Each structure stands twice: as structure tokens, then as C-alpha cells.
C-alpha positions as CSV (number, residue, x, y, z in Angstrom):
1,M,0.1,-0.2,-0.2
2,D,1.2,3.6,-1.0
3,I,2.0,5.1,2.6
4,S,1.7,8.6,1.7
5,S,-1.4,8.0,-0.2
6,A,-3.0,6.5,2.6
7,A,-2.1,9.1,5.0
8,D,-3.4,11.6,2.7
9,R,-6.8,9.6,2.6
10,L,-7.1,9.6,6.5
11,E,-5.8,13.3,6.6
12,Q,-8.9,14.3,4.6
13,A,-11.5,12.5,6.1
14,R,-10.3,13.7,9.8
15,R,-11.0,17.0,8.2
16,T,-14.1,16.6,6.0
17,L,-15.9,13.9,8.2
18,R,-16.7,11.9,5.1
19,G,-15.8,8.2,5.8
20,L,-13.2,5.7,4.0
21,P,-13.8,2.5,2.7
22,L,-11.6,0.2,4.8
23,F,-7.9,-0.2,3.9
24,S,-7.8,-3.5,4.9
25,R,-10.7,-4.4,1.8
26,D,-8.3,-2.4,-0.9
27,P,-7.0,-4.6,-3.6
28,A,-3.3,-3.5,-2.6
29,G,-3.7,-4.7,0.7
30,L,-2.9,-3.8,4.0
31,T,-0.1,-5.3,6.4
32,E,0.4,-4.7,9.9
33,G,3.7,-3.1,8.3
34,D,1.6,-0.9,6.6
35,A,-0.8,0.1,9.3
36,W,2.2,1.2,11.7
37,A,3.8,3.1,8.8
38,I,0.7,5.1,8.2
39,A,-0.1,5.6,11.7
40,A,3.5,7.2,12.0
41,E,3.1,9.1,8.7
42,V,-0.3,10.5,10.1
43,D,1.7,11.6,13.0
44,R,5.0,13.0,11.7
45,R,2.5,15.4,9.5
46,R,0.8,16.1,12.3
47,A,3.6,17.4,14.4
48,S,5.6,19.1,11.5
49,A,2.1,21.3,11.3
50,G,2.7,22.0,15.0
51,G,0.9,19.6,17.0
52,H,2.1,18.4,20.1
53,R,1.8,15.2,21.3
54,T,0.4,14.7,24.8
55,G,0.9,10.8,25.4
56,Y,-0.8,8.0,24.0
57,K,-3.9,5.8,23.9
58,L,-4.1,2.0,24.3
59,G,-6.8,-0.2,22.4
60,W,-8.1,-3.4,22.6
61,T,-6.0,-3.6,26.1
62,S,-9.8,-6.0,27.1
63,E,-9.1,-9.6,27.0
64,A,-12.8,-10.2,27.1
65,M,-13.1,-7.4,24.1
66,R,-10.6,-8.6,21.5
67,A,-12.0,-12.3,22.4
68,A,-15.5,-11.0,21.6
69,L,-14.1,-9.3,18.3
70,G,-11.8,-11.9,17.2
71,I,-8.7,-9.7,18.0
72,D,-5.5,-11.0,19.0
73,A,-3.4,-8.4,20.5
74,P,-3.7,-4.5,21.6
75,N,-2.6,-1.4,19.6
76,F,-2.1,2.0,20.4
77,G,-2.2,5.8,18.8
78,S,-1.2,8.9,19.7
79,L,-2.7,11.7,22.1
80,W,-2.4,15.6,20.8
81,D,-2.8,18.8,22.5
82,D,-6.0,19.7,20.8
83,M,-7.9,16.4,21.4
84,A,-8.0,17.4,25.5
85,A,-11.7,18.4,26.5
86,Q,-12.6,20.3,28.9
87,G,-15.8,19.9,30.1
88,T,-17.8,19.8,26.9
89,L,-17.3,18.3,23.6
90,A,-18.3,19.4,20.1
91,L,-20.0,16.8,18.2
92,S,-19.9,19.2,15.3
93,R,-16.4,18.0,14.8
94,L,-17.2,14.3,14.9
95,R,-18.5,11.8,12.7
96,H,-20.0,8.7,14.7
97,P,-17.9,9.1,18.1
98,K,-18.1,6.6,20.8
99,A,-17.0,7.4,24.7
100,E,-15.4,5.2,27.2
101,P,-14.2,5.1,30.8
102,E,-10.7,4.6,31.3
103,F,-7.8,4.7,34.1
104,A,-5.2,7.1,32.9
105,F,-1.7,7.5,33.9
106,R,0.9,10.4,34.0
107,A,4.3,9.5,34.1
108,G,6.2,11.2,36.9
109,R,9.7,10.4,35.3
110,T,10.8,9.1,31.6
111,L,10.1,5.3,31.0
112,E,12.0,3.4,28.6
113,G,13.3,0.5,27.3
114,P,12.3,-3.5,26.3
115,D,12.5,-4.6,30.3
116,V,10.2,-1.9,31.7
117,D,7.6,-3.6,33.6
118,A,4.4,-3.2,36.0
119,A,6.1,-2.5,39.0
120,D,8.6,0.1,37.5
121,V,5.2,1.8,36.2
122,R,3.7,2.1,39.9
123,R,6.7,3.7,41.0
124,S,6.8,6.3,38.3
125,G,3.8,8.2,38.3
126,R,0.4,8.8,39.1
127,W,-3.5,7.8,38.0
128,A,-6.5,9.8,36.9
129,V,-10.3,8.5,35.9
130,A,-11.0,9.5,31.9
131,L,-13.2,9.6,29.1
132,E,-11.9,8.3,25.9
133,V,-13.5,9.6,22.7
134,V,-13.2,7.1,19.4
135,D,-14.0,8.4,16.3
136,P,-13.2,6.2,13.6
137,R,-12.4,7.6,10.1
138,W,-13.7,4.7,8.3
139,E,-17.5,4.7,6.7
140,N,-18.5,2.4,9.7
141,Y,-17.3,0.4,12.5
142,D,-16.9,-2.9,10.5
143,F,-13.1,-2.5,11.0
144,T,-10.4,-4.6,11.6
145,W,-6.9,-4.7,13.8
146,L,-4.9,-3.4,10.8
147,D,-7.4,-0.5,9.9
148,N,-7.6,0.5,13.5
149,T,-4.0,0.6,14.1
150,A,-3.8,2.5,10.5
151,D,-6.0,4.8,11.8
152,G,-4.0,5.9,15.4
153,S,-6.4,3.7,17.1
154,S,-9.3,6.0,16.2
155,G,-8.3,8.5,19.0
156,A,-10.5,11.6,18.7
157,A,-11.0,13.4,22.2
158,Y,-10.3,12.7,25.7
159,A,-11.1,14.3,29.2
160,L,-9.3,13.9,32.9
161,G,-9.7,13.6,36.4
162,Q,-7.3,15.0,38.8
163,F,-4.3,13.1,38.7
164,V,-3.3,11.0,42.1
165,E,-1.0,9.1,43.6
166,V,-2.4,5.7,45.1
167,D,-1.1,2.9,47.3
168,Q,-3.3,-0.1,46.3
169,P,-2.5,-2.0,43.1
170,P,-3.7,-0.1,40.1
171,E,-5.6,-3.4,39.0
172,E,-7.7,-3.2,42.4
173,L,-9.0,0.6,41.0
174,E,-12.8,0.9,40.5
175,L,-14.5,3.3,38.4
176,T,-18.5,3.7,37.4
177,M,-19.4,5.8,33.9
178,T,-23.1,7.4,34.5
179,I,-25.2,8.2,31.2
180,D,-29.0,8.9,31.5
181,G,-29.2,7.5,35.0
182,E,-27.5,3.9,33.5
183,H,-24.4,2.7,35.7
184,R,-21.5,1.0,33.8
185,S,-18.8,-0.2,36.7
186,G,-15.5,-2.0,36.5
187,E,-11.9,-2.2,37.4
188,G,-8.7,-2.0,36.8
189,R,-7.7,-5.7,35.9
190,A,-10.1,-5.2,33.3
191,A,-6.9,-3.4,31.2
192,M,-4.4,-6.5,30.9
193,G,-4.9,-7.7,34.2
194,S,-3.6,-4.0,35.5
195,P,-3.6,-0.5,33.9
196,A,0.2,-0.6,35.0
197,E,0.8,-3.4,32.9
198,A,-0.8,-1.9,30.0
199,V,1.4,1.0,30.6
200,A,4.7,-1.1,30.5
201,Y,3.2,-2.9,27.5
202,L,3.3,0.6,25.5
203,V,6.8,1.5,26.8
204,R,8.0,-1.7,25.4
205,E,6.3,-1.5,22.1
206,L,7.8,2.3,21.9
207,A,11.4,0.9,23.0
208,R,10.8,-1.1,19.6
209,R,10.3,1.8,17.7
210,G,13.3,4.2,18.9
211,A,11.0,6.1,21.3
212,R,10.1,6.6,24.9
213,L,7.2,7.8,27.4
214,E,8.5,11.3,28.2
215,E,7.8,12.6,31.5
216,G,4.5,14.6,31.3
217,M,3.3,12.0,29.2
218,V,-0.7,10.6,29.8
219,V,-1.3,7.4,28.6
220,L,-5.3,6.0,28.5
221,T,-4.8,2.5,29.1
222,G,-8.0,1.2,27.6
223,G,-11.8,0.8,27.8
224,I,-13.1,-0.4,31.2
225,T,-16.7,-1.1,30.0
226,A,-18.5,-1.3,26.8
227,P,-18.5,2.5,25.1
228,V,-21.5,4.5,24.8
229,D,-22.7,6.6,21.4
230,L,-22.6,10.0,21.7
231,R,-25.2,13.0,20.9
232,P,-26.1,16.4,21.5
233,G,-26.9,17.3,25.1
234,L,-25.5,13.9,26.6
235,A,-23.6,13.9,29.8
236,I,-21.3,11.3,30.8
237,D,-19.4,11.3,34.4
238,V,-17.0,8.8,35.4
239,S,-16.2,8.7,39.2
240,S,-13.7,6.7,41.3
241,P,-13.8,5.9,44.9
242,Q,-9.9,6.1,44.6
243,L,-9.5,9.0,42.3
244,G,-12.1,11.0,41.8
245,S,-14.5,11.9,38.7
246,C,-14.7,13.8,35.3
247,S,-17.2,14.4,33.3
248,L,-18.4,15.2,29.8
249,T,-21.2,17.0,28.5
250,C,-21.7,17.0,24.7
251,E,-22.6,19.8,22.4
């Protein structure tokens, strides 16, 4: 697949809100190497245009979700400064968004190398609850792992609570997402057994690419419950007895 042309199409889809046919169905084919190269090229262009990478978001860290969808492994994409939502989210700039509650990590020091583990992560940062908004650039949600990886794991926006230090294992952290009186709850162990392991996985994957998790960067560690479709007027709250809360109102 032509990496530059694919990046062009993804950038245009993000600007125009017109869904793309799946790259995985292109006659040229889409390999894992292609998918990561496309995502990296989109990131390179975004940085060249003045964007500031604020961290990373993980996708498919839930084993149950991977099994349900026939997905073999997690993936990740970049977070950018213009993706941060401060209490409200303008749906006019999104096509078919969904939101899911997550645990977020902020690195208190740079983490790098192929041997970083969950214990290293636990010693190295703070935690918060978060809402991640995904908005795939594809025509619909019938995409593959390869499509999703090329698309930067479909990251579109995110909201964060207050980052705090925790004494208990991150896998024991709890959260509840409330929408329209409905409550969806989960624990940190839904993200690769522990959100700390999810961060460690990311650091090891970055090391394979000659990159690292810089001090101050944020990591969204993956959806803890099923996502919710967004619509104007919808208010979502995520709360945790250990970490506090965050909320988002759709406009």
C-alpha cells in the first residue's frame, strides 16, 4: 500500500468528516507493517504542522473485548494537544463518536526500554479517571485491527480527572460511568490485568520503535466498560472512590 496516499486519505477524512472505505479491503492489501507506517506518517505530519503529542492511547487492552471481536493483540495511537476536552465536547467536528471510561496514567519520569514492567510503572507516576472519545475515520465500525491501527487506534478526544498517587495495586482501582441514569462499572484489571501492565506494554512497544514515554505524558490504558454512542445534550460522568471524577457534556 502507498503509505503517503493512505495518510492523505486519513487526513482528508478527519477534516471533511467523510468516512473512508476500509484499507484492509483495498486490492493493494494492508499489512501490519503498512498499518504502523501509515499511523507514523500521520503523526509525523501532525507534528510538522505544529501539533504537540501529549501521550498515547491504548486500544483493545480488554481480553474479553479482544475475544469477542476476534482480535489477537492490543494496539495504540497518539494523543495530541487539540484532542483534550475541557468539560464539553463539540460533536460538530466528529462523525460517529463513542466514549468509554478508562484509567489514565501520567508519567512522573521518563520510562523507556524493553524491560519496563508493571512494578516500574507503579513507582513512576500518578493515576486519574478519564473519558476517551473514539471516532473512526472509516465508513462504519466494521473495521479490522489493521484498519484501526492505521487510524491511530481511532483516537479523537479525551477528558481527564485529577491525577493522584495511589497506594493500592492499580488493578484494584474501580470506576463507574453514569449516562442517562445508567451505571456501568469496572476495575483496573480489565486493562491487561492491570493498567500498570498496559502502560508497561506501551513502553516496551515504543522501545521497539526507538521511542519512549516522556515525563509528563499521559497514557489512556483502554476501555473498562462497553462504550456509549454520543449525541448532543448527553452528559457523562466517570467516578472512582480512589481517584475522584471527570465529566463531559456533548454539544
